[in-house]
PyMOL Python script that loads the backbone (N, CA, C, O; Angstrom):
from pymol import cmd

cmd.read_pdbstr("""\
ATOM      1  N   MET A   1      -0.219  -8.702  -7.943  1.00  0.00           N
ATOM      2  CA  MET A   1       0.481  -7.442  -7.875  1.00  0.00           C
ATOM      3  C   MET A   1      -0.320  -6.421  -8.655  1.00  0.00           C
ATOM      4  O   MET A   1      -0.965  -6.748  -9.651  1.00  0.00           O
ATOM      5  N   ALA A   2      -0.271  -5.172  -8.191  1.00  0.00           N
ATOM      6  CA  ALA A   2      -1.025  -4.124  -8.877  1.00  0.00           C
ATOM      7  C   ALA A   2      -0.217  -2.836  -8.893  1.00  0.00           C
ATOM      8  O   ALA A   2       0.389  -2.449  -7.894  1.00  0.00           O
ATOM      9  N   ARG A   3      -0.222  -2.179 -10.053  1.00  0.00           N
ATOM     10  CA  ARG A   3       0.343  -0.836 -10.161  1.00  0.00           C
ATOM     11  C   ARG A   3      -0.834   0.126 -10.193  1.00  0.00           C
ATOM     12  O   ARG A   3      -1.723   0.006 -11.036  1.00  0.00           O
ATOM     13  N   LEU A   4      -0.833   1.074  -9.275  1.00  0.00           N
ATOM     14  CA  LEU A   4      -1.989   1.948  -9.147  1.00  0.00           C
ATOM     15  C   LEU A   4      -2.198   2.804 -10.385  1.00  0.00           C
ATOM     16  O   LEU A   4      -1.269   3.422 -10.904  1.00  0.00           O
ATOM     17  N   ARG A   5      -3.425   2.824 -10.837  1.00  0.00           N
ATOM     18  CA  ARG A   5      -3.845   3.664 -11.955  1.00  0.00           C
ATOM     19  C   ARG A   5      -4.542   4.907 -11.439  1.00  0.00           C
ATOM     20  O   ARG A   5      -4.377   5.996 -11.988  1.00  0.00           O
ATOM     21  N   SER A   6      -5.329   4.737 -10.372  1.00  0.00           N
ATOM     22  CA  SER A   6      -6.036   5.863  -9.774  1.00  0.00           C
ATOM     23  C   SER A   6      -6.324   5.547  -8.312  1.00  0.00           C
ATOM     24  O   SER A   6      -6.294   4.395  -7.878  1.00  0.00           O
ATOM     25  N   MET A   7      -6.602   6.613  -7.573  1.00  0.00           N
ATOM     26  CA  MET A   7      -6.987   6.484  -6.173  1.00  0.00           C
ATOM     27  C   MET A   7      -8.144   7.438  -5.938  1.00  0.00           C
ATOM     28  O   MET A   7      -8.049   8.621  -6.267  1.00  0.00           O
ATOM     29  N   GLN A   8      -9.232   6.940  -5.374  1.00  0.00           N
ATOM     30  CA  GLN A   8     -10.364   7.800  -5.064  1.00  0.00           C
ATOM     31  C   GLN A   8     -11.001   7.346  -3.754  1.00  0.00           C
ATOM     32  O   GLN A   8     -10.974   6.166  -3.408  1.00  0.00           O
ATOM     33  N   HIS A   9     -11.572   8.307  -3.039  1.00  0.00           N
ATOM     34  CA  HIS A   9     -12.236   8.012  -1.774  1.00  0.00           C
ATOM     35  C   HIS A   9     -13.509   7.228  -2.054  1.00  0.00           C
ATOM     36  O   HIS A   9     -14.253   7.551  -2.980  1.00  0.00           O
ATOM     37  N   VAL A  10     -13.754   6.216  -1.268  1.00  0.00           N
ATOM     38  CA  VAL A  10     -14.986   5.436  -1.392  1.00  0.00           C
ATOM     39  C   VAL A  10     -15.634   5.359  -0.013  1.00  0.00           C
ATOM     40  O   VAL A  10     -14.948   5.359   1.010  1.00  0.00           O
ATOM     41  N   SER A  11     -16.946   5.294   0.000  1.00  0.00           N
ATOM     42  CA  SER A  11     -17.638   5.160   1.279  1.00  0.00           C
ATOM     43  C   SER A  11     -17.678   3.692   1.678  1.00  0.00           C
ATOM     44  O   SER A  11     -17.645   2.800   0.830  1.00  0.00           O
ATOM     45  N   ALA A  12     -17.749   3.461   2.972  1.00  0.00           N
ATOM     46  CA  ALA A  12     -17.768   2.093   3.483  1.00  0.00           C
ATOM     47  C   ALA A  12     -19.135   1.788   4.077  1.00  0.00           C
ATOM     48  O   ALA A  12     -19.645   2.540   4.907  1.00  0.00           O
ATOM     49  N   ASP A  13     -19.720   0.683   3.647  1.00  0.00           N
ATOM     50  CA  ASP A  13     -20.995   0.252   4.208  1.00  0.00           C
ATOM     51  C   ASP A  13     -20.806  -0.331   5.611  1.00  0.00           C
ATOM     52  O   ASP A  13     -21.643  -0.158   6.496  1.00  0.00           O
ATOM     53  N   ARG A  14     -19.683  -1.024   5.783  1.00  0.00           N
ATOM     54  CA  ARG A  14     -19.363  -1.570   7.093  1.00  0.00           C
ATOM     55  C   ARG A  14     -17.856  -1.462   7.287  1.00  0.00           C
ATOM     56  O   ARG A  14     -17.083  -1.448   6.329  1.00  0.00           O
ATOM     57  N   ILE A  15     -17.472  -1.387   8.528  1.00  0.00           N
ATOM     58  CA  ILE A  15     -16.064  -1.207   8.857  1.00  0.00           C
ATOM     59  C   ILE A  15     -15.610  -2.390   9.693  1.00  0.00           C
ATOM     60  O   ILE A  15     -16.276  -2.775  10.655  1.00  0.00           O
ATOM     61  N   SER A  16     -14.474  -2.962   9.323  1.00  0.00           N
ATOM     62  CA  SER A  16     -13.911  -4.054  10.106  1.00  0.00           C
ATOM     63  C   SER A  16     -12.390  -3.978  10.046  1.00  0.00           C
ATOM     64  O   SER A  16     -11.812  -3.607   9.025  1.00  0.00           O
ATOM     65  N   LEU A  17     -11.760  -4.334  11.149  1.00  0.00           N
ATOM     66  CA  LEU A  17     -10.308  -4.386  11.182  1.00  0.00           C
ATOM     67  C   LEU A  17      -9.842  -5.710  10.611  1.00  0.00           C
ATOM     68  O   LEU A  17     -10.453  -6.751  10.849  1.00  0.00           O
ATOM     69  N   HIS A  18      -8.761  -5.665   9.860  1.00  0.00           N
ATOM     70  CA  HIS A  18      -8.169  -6.878   9.292  1.00  0.00           C
ATOM     71  C   HIS A  18      -7.121  -7.419  10.250  1.00  0.00           C
ATOM     72  O   HIS A  18      -6.717  -6.746  11.199  1.00  0.00           O
ATOM     73  N   GLN A  19      -6.688  -8.644   9.985  1.00  0.00           N
ATOM     74  CA  GLN A  19      -5.615  -9.225  10.783  1.00  0.00           C
ATOM     75  C   GLN A  19      -4.327  -8.463  10.504  1.00  0.00           C
ATOM     76  O   GLN A  19      -4.101  -7.979   9.395  1.00  0.00           O
ATOM     77  N   GLU A  20      -3.493  -8.365  11.523  1.00  0.00           N
ATOM     78  CA  GLU A  20      -2.199  -7.721  11.341  1.00  0.00           C
ATOM     79  C   GLU A  20      -1.266  -8.622  10.556  1.00  0.00           C
ATOM     80  O   GLU A  20      -1.342  -9.848  10.643  1.00  0.00           O
ATOM     81  N   THR A  21      -0.388  -8.001   9.791  1.00  0.00           N
ATOM     82  CA  THR A  21       0.641  -8.721   9.065  1.00  0.00           C
ATOM     83  C   THR A  21       1.819  -7.778   8.876  1.00  0.00           C
ATOM     84  O   THR A  21       1.740  -6.611   9.259  1.00  0.00           O
ATOM     85  N   ASP A  22       2.887  -8.254   8.302  1.00  0.00           N
ATOM     86  CA  ASP A  22       4.066  -7.436   8.070  1.00  0.00           C
ATOM     87  C   ASP A  22       4.029  -6.859   6.660  1.00  0.00           C
ATOM     88  O   ASP A  22       3.377  -7.399   5.765  1.00  0.00           O
ATOM     89  N   CYS A  23       4.743  -5.749   6.482  1.00  0.00           N
ATOM     90  CA  CYS A  23       4.828  -5.086   5.186  1.00  0.00           C
ATOM     91  C   CYS A  23       6.286  -4.780   4.895  1.00  0.00           C
ATOM     92  O   CYS A  23       6.999  -4.241   5.742  1.00  0.00           O
ATOM     93  N   GLY A  24       6.716  -5.122   3.714  1.00  0.00           N
ATOM     94  CA  GLY A  24       8.057  -4.766   3.261  1.00  0.00           C
ATOM     95  C   GLY A  24       7.932  -3.748   2.147  1.00  0.00           C
ATOM     96  O   GLY A  24       6.897  -3.676   1.484  1.00  0.00           O
ATOM     97  N   TRP A  25       8.964  -2.968   1.935  1.00  0.00           N
ATOM     98  CA  TRP A  25       8.919  -2.000   0.849  1.00  0.00           C
ATOM     99  C   TRP A  25      10.258  -1.977   0.139  1.00  0.00           C
ATOM    100  O   TRP A  25      11.296  -2.320   0.706  1.00  0.00           O
ATOM    101  N   ARG A  26      10.206  -1.569  -1.101  1.00  0.00           N
ATOM    102  CA  ARG A  26      11.410  -1.405  -1.906  1.00  0.00           C
ATOM    103  C   ARG A  26      11.141  -0.315  -2.925  1.00  0.00           C
ATOM    104  O   ARG A  26       9.987  -0.018  -3.235  1.00  0.00           O
ATOM    105  N   SER A  27      12.190   0.273  -3.440  1.00  0.00           N
ATOM    106  CA  SER A  27      12.041   1.237  -4.521  1.00  0.00           C
ATOM    107  C   SER A  27      13.041   0.879  -5.613  1.00  0.00           C
ATOM    108  O   SER A  27      14.118   0.344  -5.352  1.00  0.00           O
ATOM    109  N   PHE A  28      12.652   1.187  -6.830  1.00  0.00           N
ATOM    110  CA  PHE A  28      13.511   0.851  -7.967  1.00  0.00           C
ATOM    111  C   PHE A  28      13.157   1.744  -9.153  1.00  0.00           C
ATOM    112  O   PHE A  28      12.109   2.389  -9.168  1.00  0.00           O
ATOM    113  N   GLN A  29      14.033   1.774 -10.132  1.00  0.00           N
ATOM    114  CA  GLN A  29      13.805   2.504 -11.379  1.00  0.00           C
ATOM    115  C   GLN A  29      13.244   1.526 -12.412  1.00  0.00           C
ATOM    116  O   GLN A  29      13.742   0.408 -12.548  1.00  0.00           O
ATOM    117  N   ALA A  30      12.217   1.946 -13.131  1.00  0.00           N
ATOM    118  CA  ALA A  30      11.650   1.138 -14.217  1.00  0.00           C
ATOM    119  C   ALA A  30      11.156   2.087 -15.296  1.00  0.00           C
ATOM    120  O   ALA A  30      10.393   3.013 -15.017  1.00  0.00           O
ATOM    121  N   ASP A  31      11.581   1.861 -16.499  1.00  0.00           N
ATOM    122  CA  ASP A  31      11.167   2.702 -17.632  1.00  0.00           C
ATOM    123  C   ASP A  31      11.388   4.187 -17.334  1.00  0.00           C
ATOM    124  O   ASP A  31      10.569   5.028 -17.704  1.00  0.00           O
ATOM    125  N   GLY A  32      12.483   4.498 -16.675  1.00  0.00           N
ATOM    126  CA  GLY A  32      12.847   5.876 -16.427  1.00  0.00           C
ATOM    127  C   GLY A  32      12.134   6.560 -15.282  1.00  0.00           C
ATOM    128  O   GLY A  32      12.301   7.765 -15.098  1.00  0.00           O
ATOM    129  N   GLU A  33      11.342   5.835 -14.503  1.00  0.00           N
ATOM    130  CA  GLU A  33      10.688   6.466 -13.363  1.00  0.00           C
ATOM    131  C   GLU A  33      10.892   5.651 -12.095  1.00  0.00           C
ATOM    132  O   GLU A  33      11.065   4.433 -12.143  1.00  0.00           O
ATOM    133  N   ARG A  34      10.869   6.334 -10.972  1.00  0.00           N
ATOM    134  CA  ARG A  34      11.024   5.700  -9.668  1.00  0.00           C
ATOM    135  C   ARG A  34       9.696   5.081  -9.259  1.00  0.00           C
ATOM    136  O   ARG A  34       8.644   5.703  -9.404  1.00  0.00           O
ATOM    137  N   ILE A  35       9.746   3.857  -8.748  1.00  0.00           N
ATOM    138  CA  ILE A  35       8.565   3.121  -8.293  1.00  0.00           C
ATOM    139  C   ILE A  35       8.776   2.721  -6.837  1.00  0.00           C
ATOM    140  O   ILE A  35       9.858   2.275  -6.456  1.00  0.00           O
ATOM    141  N   LEU A  36       7.737   2.882  -6.032  1.00  0.00           N
ATOM    142  CA  LEU A  36       7.713   2.391  -4.659  1.00  0.00           C
ATOM    143  C   LEU A  36       6.810   1.172  -4.638  1.00  0.00           C
ATOM    144  O   LEU A  36       5.666   1.239  -5.088  1.00  0.00           O
ATOM    145  N   GLN A  37       7.311   0.058  -4.120  1.00  0.00           N
ATOM    146  CA  GLN A  37       6.510  -1.169  -4.029  1.00  0.00           C
ATOM    147  C   GLN A  37       6.342  -1.548  -2.568  1.00  0.00           C
ATOM    148  O   GLN A  37       7.319  -1.633  -1.824  1.00  0.00           O
ATOM    149  N   LEU A  38       5.099  -1.773  -2.161  1.00  0.00           N
ATOM    150  CA  LEU A  38       4.767  -2.257  -0.829  1.00  0.00           C
ATOM    151  C   LEU A  38       4.294  -3.700  -0.943  1.00  0.00           C
ATOM    152  O   LEU A  38       3.390  -4.002  -1.723  1.00  0.00           O
ATOM    153  N   ASP A  39       4.900  -4.585  -0.170  1.00  0.00           N
ATOM    154  CA  ASP A  39       4.533  -6.007  -0.167  1.00  0.00           C
ATOM    155  C   ASP A  39       3.971  -6.379   1.194  1.00  0.00           C
ATOM    156  O   ASP A  39       4.591  -6.096   2.219  1.00  0.00           O
ATOM    157  N   THR A  40       2.808  -7.008   1.214  1.00  0.00           N
ATOM    158  CA  THR A  40       2.303  -7.564   2.468  1.00  0.00           C
ATOM    159  C   THR A  40       2.529  -9.070   2.436  1.00  0.00           C
ATOM    160  O   THR A  40       2.537  -9.694   1.375  1.00  0.00           O
ATOM    161  N   TYR A  41       2.712  -9.636   3.622  1.00  0.00           N
ATOM    162  CA  TYR A  41       3.054 -11.049   3.740  1.00  0.00           C
ATOM    163  C   TYR A  41       1.922 -11.806   4.400  1.00  0.00           C
ATOM    164  O   TYR A  41       1.145 -11.242   5.170  1.00  0.00           O
ATOM    165  N   GLY A  42       1.836 -13.073   4.095  1.00  0.00           N
ATOM    166  CA  GLY A  42       0.791 -13.912   4.659  1.00  0.00           C
ATOM    167  C   GLY A  42       0.781 -13.835   6.172  1.00  0.00           C
ATOM    168  O   GLY A  42       1.830 -13.906   6.812  1.00  0.00           O
ATOM    169  N   SER A  43      -0.404 -13.691   6.742  1.00  0.00           N
ATOM    170  CA  SER A  43      -0.523 -13.610   8.201  1.00  0.00           C
ATOM    171  C   SER A  43      -0.153 -14.947   8.836  1.00  0.00           C
ATOM    172  O   SER A  43      -0.037 -15.967   8.157  1.00  0.00           O
ATOM    173  N   ASP A  44       0.024 -14.916  10.128  1.00  0.00           N
ATOM    174  CA  ASP A  44       0.462 -16.112  10.853  1.00  0.00           C
ATOM    175  C   ASP A  44      -0.464 -17.306  10.632  1.00  0.00           C
ATOM    176  O   ASP A  44      -0.004 -18.447  10.661  1.00  0.00           O
ATOM    177  N   GLY A  45      -1.755 -17.069  10.411  1.00  0.00           N
ATOM    178  CA  GLY A  45      -2.711 -18.152  10.257  1.00  0.00           C
ATOM    179  C   GLY A  45      -2.810 -18.726   8.853  1.00  0.00           C
ATOM    180  O   GLY A  45      -3.531 -19.702   8.645  1.00  0.00           O
ATOM    181  N   ARG A  46      -2.107 -18.150   7.885  1.00  0.00           N
ATOM    182  CA  ARG A  46      -2.191 -18.634   6.505  1.00  0.00           C
ATOM    183  C   ARG A  46      -1.370 -19.890   6.305  1.00  0.00           C
ATOM    184  O   ARG A  46      -0.467 -20.190   7.087  1.00  0.00           O
ATOM    185  N   ALA A  47      -1.691 -20.615   5.255  1.00  0.00           N
ATOM    186  CA  ALA A  47      -1.002 -21.869   4.964  1.00  0.00           C
ATOM    187  C   ALA A  47       0.500 -21.658   4.789  1.00  0.00           C
ATOM    188  O   ALA A  47       1.296 -22.456   5.282  1.00  0.00           O
ATOM    189  N   ILE A  48       0.893 -20.598   4.096  1.00  0.00           N
ATOM    190  CA  ILE A  48       2.309 -20.295   3.900  1.00  0.00           C
ATOM    191  C   ILE A  48       2.583 -18.934   4.538  1.00  0.00           C
ATOM    192  O   ILE A  48       2.561 -17.905   3.863  1.00  0.00           O
ATOM    193  N   SER A  49       2.836 -18.941   5.814  1.00  0.00           N
ATOM    194  CA  SER A  49       3.103 -17.707   6.550  1.00  0.00           C
ATOM    195  C   SER A  49       4.386 -17.078   6.034  1.00  0.00           C
ATOM    196  O   SER A  49       5.370 -17.780   5.799  1.00  0.00           O
ATOM    197  N   GLY A  50       4.386 -15.754   5.855  1.00  0.00           N
ATOM    198  CA  GLY A  50       5.584 -15.053   5.413  1.00  0.00           C
ATOM    199  C   GLY A  50       5.737 -14.921   3.913  1.00  0.00           C
ATOM    200  O   GLY A  50       6.630 -14.206   3.458  1.00  0.00           O
ATOM    201  N   LYS A  51       4.903 -15.580   3.126  1.00  0.00           N
ATOM    202  CA  LYS A  51       4.956 -15.464   1.666  1.00  0.00           C
ATOM    203  C   LYS A  51       4.297 -14.148   1.251  1.00  0.00           C
ATOM    204  O   LYS A  51       3.307 -13.730   1.852  1.00  0.00           O
ATOM    205  N   VAL A  52       4.855 -13.486   0.207  1.00  0.00           N
ATOM    206  CA  VAL A  52       4.238 -12.254  -0.274  1.00  0.00           C
ATOM    207  C   VAL A  52       2.807 -12.553  -0.683  1.00  0.00           C
ATOM    208  O   VAL A  52       2.541 -13.448  -1.484  1.00  0.00           O
ATOM    209  N   SER A  53       1.893 -11.779  -0.111  1.00  0.00           N
ATOM    210  CA  SER A  53       0.476 -11.993  -0.349  1.00  0.00           C
ATOM    211  C   SER A  53      -0.050 -11.005  -1.388  1.00  0.00           C
ATOM    212  O   SER A  53      -0.727 -11.391  -2.341  1.00  0.00           O
ATOM    213  N   GLN A  54       0.270  -9.726  -1.191  1.00  0.00           N
ATOM    214  CA  GLN A  54      -0.188  -8.688  -2.111  1.00  0.00           C
ATOM    215  C   GLN A  54       0.912  -7.659  -2.272  1.00  0.00           C
ATOM    216  O   GLN A  54       1.677  -7.405  -1.341  1.00  0.00           O
ATOM    217  N   SER A  55       0.992  -7.069  -3.453  1.00  0.00           N
ATOM    218  CA  SER A  55       1.956  -6.004  -3.729  1.00  0.00           C
ATOM    219  C   SER A  55       1.236  -4.855  -4.398  1.00  0.00           C
ATOM    220  O   SER A  55       0.344  -5.057  -5.222  1.00  0.00           O
ATOM    221  N   VAL A  56       1.633  -3.643  -4.036  1.00  0.00           N
ATOM    222  CA  VAL A  56       1.093  -2.438  -4.650  1.00  0.00           C
ATOM    223  C   VAL A  56       2.273  -1.582  -5.085  1.00  0.00           C
ATOM    224  O   VAL A  56       3.211  -1.376  -4.314  1.00  0.00           O
ATOM    225  N   GLN A  57       2.231  -1.085  -6.313  1.00  0.00           N
ATOM    226  CA  GLN A  57       3.289  -0.227  -6.829  1.00  0.00           C
ATOM    227  C   GLN A  57       2.741   1.177  -7.061  1.00  0.00           C
ATOM    228  O   GLN A  57       1.649   1.350  -7.603  1.00  0.00           O
ATOM    229  N   LEU A  58       3.522   2.186  -6.637  1.00  0.00           N
ATOM    230  CA  LEU A  58       3.136   3.584  -6.801  1.00  0.00           C
ATOM    231  C   LEU A  58       4.227   4.329  -7.554  1.00  0.00           C
ATOM    232  O   LEU A  58       5.411   4.150  -7.271  1.00  0.00           O
ATOM    233  N   ASP A  59       3.837   5.161  -8.508  1.00  0.00           N
ATOM    234  CA  ASP A  59       4.777   6.084  -9.127  1.00  0.00           C
ATOM    235  C   ASP A  59       4.784   7.357  -8.283  1.00  0.00           C
ATOM    236  O   ASP A  59       4.098   7.422  -7.262  1.00  0.00           O
ATOM    237  N   GLN A  60       5.545   8.361  -8.690  1.00  0.00           N
ATOM    238  CA  GLN A  60       5.683   9.556  -7.874  1.00  0.00           C
ATOM    239  C   GLN A  60       4.354  10.271  -7.664  1.00  0.00           C
ATOM    240  O   GLN A  60       4.070  10.724  -6.555  1.00  0.00           O
ATOM    241  N   ALA A  61       3.539  10.381  -8.701  1.00  0.00           N
ATOM    242  CA  ALA A  61       2.257  11.080  -8.577  1.00  0.00           C
ATOM    243  C   ALA A  61       1.341  10.390  -7.568  1.00  0.00           C
ATOM    244  O   ALA A  61       0.694  11.058  -6.762  1.00  0.00           O
ATOM    245  N   HIS A  62       1.282   9.061  -7.606  1.00  0.00           N
ATOM    246  CA  HIS A  62       0.424   8.342  -6.667  1.00  0.00           C
ATOM    247  C   HIS A  62       1.016   8.330  -5.267  1.00  0.00           C
ATOM    248  O   HIS A  62       0.276   8.301  -4.284  1.00  0.00           O
ATOM    249  N   ALA A  63       2.342   8.351  -5.163  1.00  0.00           N
ATOM    250  CA  ALA A  63       2.970   8.458  -3.846  1.00  0.00           C
ATOM    251  C   ALA A  63       2.607   9.800  -3.212  1.00  0.00           C
ATOM    252  O   ALA A  63       2.308   9.860  -2.020  1.00  0.00           O
ATOM    253  N   GLN A  64       2.631  10.880  -4.005  1.00  0.00           N
ATOM    254  CA  GLN A  64       2.254  12.193  -3.483  1.00  0.00           C
ATOM    255  C   GLN A  64       0.791  12.204  -3.060  1.00  0.00           C
ATOM    256  O   GLN A  64       0.442  12.778  -2.028  1.00  0.00           O
ATOM    257  N   GLN A  65      -0.061  11.569  -3.856  1.00  0.00           N
ATOM    258  CA  GLN A  65      -1.479  11.499  -3.505  1.00  0.00           C
ATOM    259  C   GLN A  65      -1.660  10.735  -2.195  1.00  0.00           C
ATOM    260  O   GLN A  65      -2.476  11.125  -1.359  1.00  0.00           O
ATOM    261  N   LEU A  66      -0.910   9.657  -2.009  1.00  0.00           N
ATOM    262  CA  LEU A  66      -1.001   8.886  -0.767  1.00  0.00           C
ATOM    263  C   LEU A  66      -0.519   9.712   0.426  1.00  0.00           C
ATOM    264  O   LEU A  66      -1.124   9.658   1.497  1.00  0.00           O
ATOM    265  N   VAL A  67       0.552  10.469   0.257  1.00  0.00           N
ATOM    266  CA  VAL A  67       1.031  11.351   1.326  1.00  0.00           C
ATOM    267  C   VAL A  67      -0.059  12.355   1.696  1.00  0.00           C
ATOM    268  O   VAL A  67      -0.307  12.591   2.879  1.00  0.00           O
ATOM    269  N   ASP A  68      -0.707  12.944   0.700  1.00  0.00           N
ATOM    270  CA  ASP A  68      -1.785  13.905   0.953  1.00  0.00           C
ATOM    271  C   ASP A  68      -2.948  13.248   1.700  1.00  0.00           C
ATOM    272  O   ASP A  68      -3.506  13.837   2.626  1.00  0.00           O
ATOM    273  N   ILE A  69      -3.308  12.037   1.300  1.00  0.00           N
ATOM    274  CA  ILE A  69      -4.399  11.303   1.965  1.00  0.00           C
ATOM    275  C   ILE A  69      -4.028  11.009   3.416  1.00  0.00           C
ATOM    276  O   ILE A  69      -4.859  11.156   4.313  1.00  0.00           O
ATOM    277  N   ILE A  70      -2.803  10.601   3.645  1.00  0.00           N
ATOM    278  CA  ILE A  70      -2.346  10.308   5.010  1.00  0.00           C
ATOM    279  C   ILE A  70      -2.420  11.566   5.865  1.00  0.00           C
ATOM    280  O   ILE A  70      -2.875  11.509   7.007  1.00  0.00           O
ATOM    281  N   ARG A  71      -1.979  12.696   5.332  1.00  0.00           N
ATOM    282  CA  ARG A  71      -2.008  13.951   6.098  1.00  0.00           C
ATOM    283  C   ARG A  71      -3.437  14.416   6.368  1.00  0.00           C
ATOM    284  O   ARG A  71      -3.703  15.011   7.412  1.00  0.00           O
ATOM    285  N   GLN A  72      -4.355  14.152   5.445  1.00  0.00           N
ATOM    286  CA  GLN A  72      -5.770  14.501   5.685  1.00  0.00           C
ATOM    287  C   GLN A  72      -6.364  13.606   6.766  1.00  0.00           C
ATOM    288  O   GLN A  72      -7.135  14.062   7.610  1.00  0.00           O
ATOM    289  N   THR A  73      -5.994  12.327   6.729  1.00  0.00           N
ATOM    290  CA  THR A  73      -6.556  11.360   7.661  1.00  0.00           C
ATOM    291  C   THR A  73      -5.956  11.497   9.057  1.00  0.00           C
ATOM    292  O   THR A  73      -6.656  11.355  10.060  1.00  0.00           O
ATOM    293  N   PHE A  74      -4.661  11.774   9.112  1.00  0.00           N
ATOM    294  CA  PHE A  74      -3.932  11.909  10.371  1.00  0.00           C
ATOM    295  C   PHE A  74      -3.269  13.296  10.400  1.00  0.00           C
ATOM    296  O   PHE A  74      -2.090  13.420  10.068  1.00  0.00           O
ATOM    297  N   PRO A  75      -4.010  14.330  10.792  1.00  0.00           N
ATOM    298  CA  PRO A  75      -3.502  15.699  10.708  1.00  0.00           C
ATOM    299  C   PRO A  75      -2.179  15.937  11.448  1.00  0.00           C
ATOM    300  O   PRO A  75      -1.458  16.875  11.107  1.00  0.00           O
ATOM    301  N   GLY A  76      -1.849  15.136  12.424  1.00  0.00           N
ATOM    302  CA  GLY A  76      -0.598  15.311  13.169  1.00  0.00           C
ATOM    303  C   GLY A  76       0.628  14.809  12.451  1.00  0.00           C
ATOM    304  O   GLY A  76       1.746  15.093  12.882  1.00  0.00           O
ATOM    305  N   VAL A  77       0.459  14.062  11.358  1.00  0.00           N
ATOM    306  CA  VAL A  77       1.591  13.525  10.603  1.00  0.00           C
ATOM    307  C   VAL A  77       2.198  14.635   9.755  1.00  0.00           C
ATOM    308  O   VAL A  77       1.487  15.361   9.060  1.00  0.00           O
ATOM    309  N   LYS A  78       3.508  14.758   9.821  1.00  0.00           N
ATOM    310  CA  LYS A  78       4.190  15.813   9.059  1.00  0.00           C
ATOM    311  C   LYS A  78       4.767  15.282   7.780  1.00  0.00           C
ATOM    312  O   LYS A  78       5.374  16.034   7.018  1.00  0.00           O
TER     313      LYS A  78
END
""", "prot")
cmd.dss("prot")
cmd.show_as("cartoon", "prot")
cmd.util.cbc("prot")
cmd.orient("prot")
């Protein structure tokens, strides 16, 4: 699990698509601030399919940064 400290654009030497999987999300209060948590689950081919594989937590500032990145990447998203 990881709570984001920073987000910055990085260049990619090579590009590849990953396997599809499901994502769950939840929000909660912790230490007086709202947190958004995204959980990805093991893909169908993994030993334990459906188990939480990775989690990312965002506070409000990082959620806003992610919204801005999404709008830059996909200009049609409102």
